[in-house]
C-alpha positions as CSV (number, residue, x, y, z in Angstrom):
1,M,-5.2,-66.8,-70.6
2,T,-8.3,-66.8,-72.8
3,K,-10.7,-64.6,-70.8
4,L,-11.1,-61.3,-72.6
5,L,-11.2,-59.2,-69.5
6,L,-8.0,-60.7,-68.1
7,R,-6.3,-60.2,-71.4
8,A,-7.3,-56.5,-71.6
9,L,-6.3,-55.9,-67.9
10,G,-3.0,-57.6,-68.7
11,G,-2.3,-54.8,-71.3
12,E,-3.4,-56.6,-74.5
13,T,-5.1,-54.5,-77.2
14,L,-8.0,-56.5,-78.5
15,P,-10.0,-56.2,-81.7
16,T,-13.2,-55.9,-79.6
17,P,-13.1,-54.8,-76.0
18,P,-14.5,-56.9,-73.3
19,I,-17.8,-55.5,-72.0
20,W,-19.4,-55.4,-68.5
21,M,-21.5,-52.7,-66.8
22,M,-21.4,-51.1,-63.4
23,R,-24.6,-52.1,-61.4
24,Q,-25.4,-54.6,-64.2
25,A,-27.3,-56.6,-61.6
26,G,-29.9,-54.2,-60.5
27,R,-33.4,-52.6,-60.4
28,Y,-33.6,-52.1,-64.2
29,L,-34.1,-55.8,-64.6
30,P,-37.5,-57.3,-63.6
31,E,-35.9,-60.6,-62.6
32,Y,-33.7,-58.7,-60.1
33,R,-36.8,-57.0,-58.6
34,A,-38.5,-60.3,-58.2
35,T,-35.4,-61.8,-56.4
36,R,-35.1,-58.8,-54.2
37,A,-38.7,-59.2,-53.2
38,Q,-38.1,-62.8,-52.4
39,A,-35.2,-61.8,-50.2
40,G,-37.3,-59.3,-48.3
41,D,-35.0,-56.3,-48.3
42,F,-31.7,-55.1,-49.8
43,L,-29.4,-56.1,-47.0
44,S,-31.0,-59.5,-46.7
45,L,-30.3,-60.0,-50.4
46,C,-26.7,-59.0,-50.0
47,Y,-26.2,-61.5,-47.1
48,N,-28.1,-64.4,-48.8
49,P,-25.3,-66.2,-50.8
50,E,-27.7,-68.1,-53.0
51,L,-29.9,-65.2,-53.9
52,A,-26.9,-62.8,-54.3
53,A,-25.3,-65.3,-56.7
54,E,-28.6,-65.5,-58.6
55,V,-28.9,-61.7,-59.2
56,T,-25.2,-61.6,-60.1
57,L,-25.9,-64.2,-62.8
58,Q,-29.1,-62.7,-64.2
59,P,-27.5,-60.1,-66.5
60,L,-25.1,-62.7,-67.8
61,R,-28.0,-64.9,-68.9
62,R,-29.6,-61.9,-70.7
63,F,-26.7,-60.2,-72.2
64,G,-23.6,-62.4,-72.2
65,F,-21.3,-59.9,-70.6
66,D,-17.6,-60.8,-70.4
67,A,-17.5,-60.3,-66.6
68,A,-19.7,-60.7,-63.6
69,I,-19.3,-58.4,-60.6
70,L,-20.2,-59.7,-57.2
71,F,-23.5,-58.4,-55.9
72,A,-22.9,-56.6,-52.6
73,D,-22.6,-53.1,-51.3
74,I,-19.7,-50.8,-50.4
75,L,-21.3,-50.1,-47.0
76,L,-21.0,-53.7,-45.8
77,I,-17.5,-52.9,-44.5
78,P,-18.7,-50.2,-42.1
79,Q,-21.4,-52.6,-40.8
80,A,-18.7,-55.3,-40.3
81,L,-16.6,-52.8,-38.4
82,G,-19.6,-52.2,-36.0
83,A,-21.5,-49.3,-37.5
84,D,-25.3,-49.6,-37.6
85,L,-26.6,-49.8,-41.2
86,W,-30.1,-49.7,-42.6
87,F,-31.8,-48.6,-45.8
88,V,-34.7,-46.2,-46.1
89,T,-37.0,-46.9,-49.0
90,G,-36.7,-44.3,-51.6
91,E,-33.9,-42.5,-49.8
92,G,-30.9,-44.9,-49.5
93,P,-28.5,-45.9,-46.8
94,R,-28.3,-44.7,-43.2
95,L,-25.5,-45.4,-40.8
96,S,-24.6,-44.6,-37.2
97,T,-21.9,-41.8,-37.5
98,V,-18.2,-41.6,-36.7
99,T,-17.4,-37.9,-35.9
100,S,-14.9,-38.2,-33.1
101,A,-12.0,-40.2,-31.8
102,A,-14.4,-41.7,-29.2
103,D,-16.7,-42.9,-32.0
104,L,-13.8,-44.4,-33.8
105,A,-12.6,-46.2,-30.7
106,Q,-16.0,-48.1,-30.6
107,L,-15.4,-49.8,-34.0
108,R,-14.0,-53.3,-34.3
109,P,-10.4,-54.0,-35.5
110,A,-10.1,-54.6,-39.3
111,D,-9.3,-58.3,-38.8
112,Q,-12.6,-59.0,-37.1
113,I,-14.9,-58.3,-40.1
114,D,-15.3,-61.9,-41.2
115,A,-18.0,-62.8,-38.8
116,T,-20.2,-60.3,-40.7
117,L,-18.9,-60.7,-44.2
118,S,-18.5,-64.5,-44.5
119,P,-21.8,-64.8,-46.5
120,I,-20.2,-62.5,-49.1
121,Y,-17.2,-64.8,-49.5
122,E,-19.7,-67.7,-49.9
123,T,-21.4,-65.8,-52.7
124,V,-18.0,-65.5,-54.4
125,R,-17.4,-69.3,-54.0
126,I,-20.8,-70.1,-55.5
127,L,-20.2,-67.8,-58.5
128,S,-16.7,-69.2,-59.0
129,G,-18.3,-72.6,-59.6
130,E,-21.3,-71.4,-61.7
131,L,-20.0,-68.8,-64.1
132,P,-19.4,-69.7,-67.7
133,R,-15.7,-70.6,-68.4
134,E,-15.2,-67.5,-70.5
135,T,-16.6,-65.1,-67.9
136,T,-14.4,-63.3,-65.4
137,L,-15.5,-62.8,-61.8
138,I,-14.9,-59.3,-60.3
139,G,-14.9,-58.6,-56.6
140,F,-15.0,-55.1,-55.3
141,A,-15.0,-52.7,-52.4
142,G,-15.5,-49.0,-51.8
143,A,-12.3,-47.0,-51.6
144,P,-11.5,-45.6,-48.1
145,W,-12.4,-42.0,-48.8
146,T,-15.8,-42.8,-50.3
147,V,-16.7,-45.2,-47.5
148,A,-15.5,-42.7,-44.9
149,T,-17.8,-40.0,-46.3
150,Y,-20.8,-42.2,-45.5
151,M,-19.5,-43.2,-42.1
152,V,-19.0,-39.6,-41.1
153,A,-22.3,-38.2,-42.5
154,G,-24.4,-41.3,-41.8
155,R,-25.8,-41.1,-45.3
156,G,-24.9,-40.0,-48.8
157,T,-24.4,-36.3,-49.3
158,K,-24.1,-34.1,-52.4
159,D,-20.8,-32.4,-51.4
160,Q,-19.4,-34.8,-48.8
161,G,-19.4,-31.8,-46.5
162,P,-19.4,-33.7,-43.1
163,A,-16.3,-35.7,-44.1
164,H,-14.6,-32.6,-45.3
165,L,-15.4,-30.8,-42.1
166,L,-14.0,-33.6,-39.9
167,K,-10.9,-33.9,-42.2
168,D,-10.3,-30.2,-41.8
169,Q,-11.0,-29.9,-38.1
170,D,-9.5,-33.1,-36.8
171,R,-7.2,-34.5,-39.5
172,A,-5.7,-37.1,-37.1
173,T,-9.0,-38.7,-36.3
174,F,-10.0,-38.6,-39.9
175,A,-6.7,-40.2,-41.0
176,A,-7.1,-42.9,-38.4
177,L,-10.6,-43.7,-39.8
178,I,-9.1,-43.9,-43.3
179,D,-6.4,-46.2,-42.0
180,L,-9.0,-48.5,-40.4
181,I,-11.1,-48.7,-43.6
182,T,-7.9,-49.3,-45.6
183,E,-6.9,-52.3,-43.5
184,A,-10.4,-53.7,-43.5
185,T,-10.5,-53.3,-47.3
186,I,-7.3,-55.2,-47.8
187,H,-8.6,-58.0,-45.6
188,Y,-12.0,-58.0,-47.4
189,L,-10.7,-58.0,-50.9
190,S,-8.0,-60.6,-50.0
191,R,-10.8,-62.9,-48.8
192,Q,-12.8,-62.4,-52.0
193,I,-9.7,-63.3,-54.0
194,E,-9.2,-66.5,-51.9
195,A,-12.9,-67.4,-52.5
196,G,-12.5,-67.1,-56.3
197,A,-12.5,-63.5,-57.4
198,E,-10.2,-63.1,-60.4
199,V,-10.2,-59.3,-60.5
200,V,-11.0,-56.7,-57.9
201,K,-12.2,-53.1,-58.3
202,L,-12.0,-50.1,-55.9
203,F,-14.8,-47.6,-56.3
204,D,-13.8,-44.1,-55.1
205,S,-17.1,-42.6,-56.1
206,W,-16.5,-39.3,-54.4
207,A,-12.8,-38.8,-55.3
208,G,-13.6,-35.8,-57.3
209,S,-14.4,-33.7,-54.3
210,L,-10.9,-34.0,-53.0
211,K,-8.3,-31.5,-54.1
212,G,-4.6,-31.1,-53.9
213,R,-2.9,-32.7,-50.9
214,D,-6.3,-34.1,-49.7
215,F,-6.6,-36.0,-53.0
216,D,-3.1,-37.5,-52.5
217,D,-3.6,-38.3,-48.8
218,F,-7.1,-39.7,-48.9
219,S,-7.8,-41.1,-52.4
220,L,-4.5,-41.9,-54.1
221,A,-2.4,-43.0,-51.1
222,P,-5.0,-45.4,-49.5
223,I,-5.7,-47.0,-52.9
224,A,-2.0,-47.4,-53.5
225,R,-1.6,-49.1,-50.1
226,I,-4.5,-51.5,-50.8
227,I,-3.2,-52.4,-54.2
228,A,0.4,-53.0,-52.9
229,A,-0.9,-55.2,-50.1
230,L,-3.1,-57.2,-52.5
231,K,-0.3,-57.6,-55.1
232,A,2.0,-58.9,-52.3
233,R,-0.6,-61.5,-51.2
234,H,-2.0,-62.4,-54.6
235,P,0.5,-61.7,-57.4
236,G,-1.1,-61.6,-60.8
237,V,-4.6,-60.6,-59.7
238,P,-5.5,-57.4,-61.5
239,V,-7.0,-54.4,-59.8
240,I,-9.2,-51.8,-61.4
241,A,-9.3,-48.3,-59.7
242,F,-12.2,-45.8,-60.2
243,P,-11.4,-42.4,-58.8
244,R,-14.6,-40.9,-60.2
245,E,-14.5,-37.3,-61.4
246,A,-10.8,-37.0,-60.8
247,G,-10.5,-35.0,-64.0
248,P,-6.8,-34.1,-64.6
249,R,-5.8,-36.2,-61.6
250,Y,-6.6,-39.3,-63.7
251,V,-3.3,-38.6,-65.4
252,G,-0.6,-40.7,-63.7
253,F,-3.1,-42.3,-61.2
254,A,-2.6,-45.9,-62.5
255,K,1.2,-45.6,-62.3
256,A,1.1,-44.0,-58.8
257,T,-1.3,-46.6,-57.3
258,G,-0.2,-49.7,-59.2
259,A,-3.7,-50.2,-60.7
260,D,-3.8,-52.4,-63.7
261,C,-6.8,-50.5,-65.2
262,L,-8.2,-47.0,-64.7
263,A,-12.0,-46.7,-64.9
264,L,-13.2,-43.4,-66.2
265,D,-16.4,-41.5,-65.6
266,N,-18.2,-39.8,-68.5
267,S,-17.0,-36.3,-67.7
268,V,-13.8,-36.9,-69.7
269,S,-13.7,-37.9,-73.4
270,A,-12.5,-41.1,-74.8
271,E,-10.3,-39.2,-77.2
272,W,-8.6,-37.4,-74.2
273,A,-8.2,-40.7,-72.4
274,A,-6.6,-42.3,-75.5
275,A,-4.1,-39.4,-75.7
276,E,-3.4,-38.9,-71.9
277,L,-4.0,-42.2,-70.2
278,Q,-3.9,-45.3,-72.4
279,A,-0.1,-45.2,-72.7
280,D,0.0,-46.2,-69.0
281,G,-2.2,-49.3,-69.6
282,C,-5.8,-50.4,-69.7
283,V,-8.6,-47.9,-69.4
284,Q,-12.3,-48.7,-68.7
285,G,-15.3,-46.8,-69.7
286,N,-17.0,-44.5,-70.3
287,L,-20.5,-44.3,-71.9
288,D,-22.9,-41.9,-70.2
289,P,-25.5,-44.0,-68.4
290,R,-28.3,-41.7,-69.7
291,H,-28.0,-43.5,-73.0
292,M,-29.3,-46.6,-71.3
293,V,-32.5,-44.7,-70.8
294,T,-32.8,-42.7,-74.0
295,G,-31.5,-45.3,-76.4
296,G,-31.8,-44.6,-80.1
297,P,-29.2,-43.8,-82.7
298,E,-27.3,-41.6,-80.3
299,L,-26.6,-44.6,-78.1
300,V,-25.2,-46.6,-81.0
301,A,-23.1,-43.6,-82.2
302,E,-21.6,-42.9,-78.8
303,A,-20.8,-46.5,-78.0
304,Q,-19.1,-46.9,-81.3
305,R,-17.2,-43.6,-81.0
306,I,-15.8,-44.6,-77.6
307,T,-14.9,-48.1,-78.9
308,R,-13.1,-46.6,-81.9
309,S,-11.4,-43.9,-80.0
310,L,-9.8,-46.3,-77.5
311,R,-9.0,-49.0,-80.1
312,G,-5.3,-48.2,-80.1
313,G,-4.7,-49.6,-76.6
314,P,-6.1,-51.9,-73.9
315,H,-9.7,-51.0,-73.2
316,V,-12.6,-52.4,-71.3
317,F,-16.0,-51.1,-72.4
318,N,-18.2,-49.9,-69.6
319,L,-20.4,-47.0,-68.5
320,G,-19.1,-43.9,-66.9
321,H,-21.1,-44.7,-63.8
322,G,-23.7,-47.3,-62.8
323,I,-26.8,-48.1,-64.9
324,T,-29.8,-46.4,-63.4
325,P,-33.1,-48.1,-62.4
326,D,-35.0,-46.4,-65.2
327,A,-32.8,-47.9,-67.9
328,D,-34.4,-50.0,-70.6
329,P,-32.9,-53.5,-70.8
330,D,-33.3,-53.4,-74.6
331,N,-30.8,-50.5,-74.7
332,V,-28.2,-52.7,-72.9
333,A,-28.5,-55.2,-75.8
334,R,-28.2,-52.4,-78.3
335,M,-25.1,-51.1,-76.6
336,I,-23.4,-54.5,-76.7
337,D,-24.3,-55.0,-80.4
338,A,-22.9,-51.5,-81.2
339,V,-19.6,-52.2,-79.4
340,R,-19.1,-55.6,-81.0
341,S,-19.9,-54.3,-84.5
342,A,-17.8,-51.1,-84.2
């Protein structure tokens, strides 16, 4: 096993951590914007295997990342389950809502998503054949809680209030929605692995708004269920879990879910992660994405501080969240140089 990312995910402490970046294929790159214009709109880009593969490869040509992450979107699963999905320019995604047992009953079973998602698997197959030999291919999905927040609200919300309301007023219906998304996610990620994904990642972007039993029931438990199913079907394929803004609940999360690596947001320090988390295995993160905008000596210093702080155990260098559209591509190159020279 020579791919750096796979070695780190396998628990190996490396002299220089492998590097990739959340949303590394995206609007901060002019070549991405050109390809998206060619596709016509965001969803058309996601469902065009040749163009989706192209934008996945673009940041590798520029920066030589150690991994490529499939270009897709976490809301493709709701669409495959039968929800209406569209994007409003400048505002983001919109979906038809699931706010009752009757709405839930209108969705498709989890094993019927392939008719919609087959182009995504074709993108994975194309990438599997085109990536450099040393580059690892990452597939991904949204974790059930995060996906459910969009399905209940019909859009992104600051506090995930509509999902919390349904959870509190009709826990049985909300739990059934989580179960459906969980089963669909197992199927979806399994198909990605069959198509050539070497690692998969679960993005629980809104995990931090869950507390106590709710965190256990709707973030930790579904992720553990997905990982267990994937490990049974595809032994040896690593899984990265990202319960963003989990704070103290990061502690023990990897062991409780079976995740091979725990991705961290930038609200926790690398020094804390080294002391509290790295004994359980690989950690990923966690440079503040604002440094990709501001650059300068602070970017270099922070990237090197994180790298040095986590040098005592398995580490994958990444941002604490996705790179933003206003980022300067030159700062990405500076970050990579800083990590590799730390």
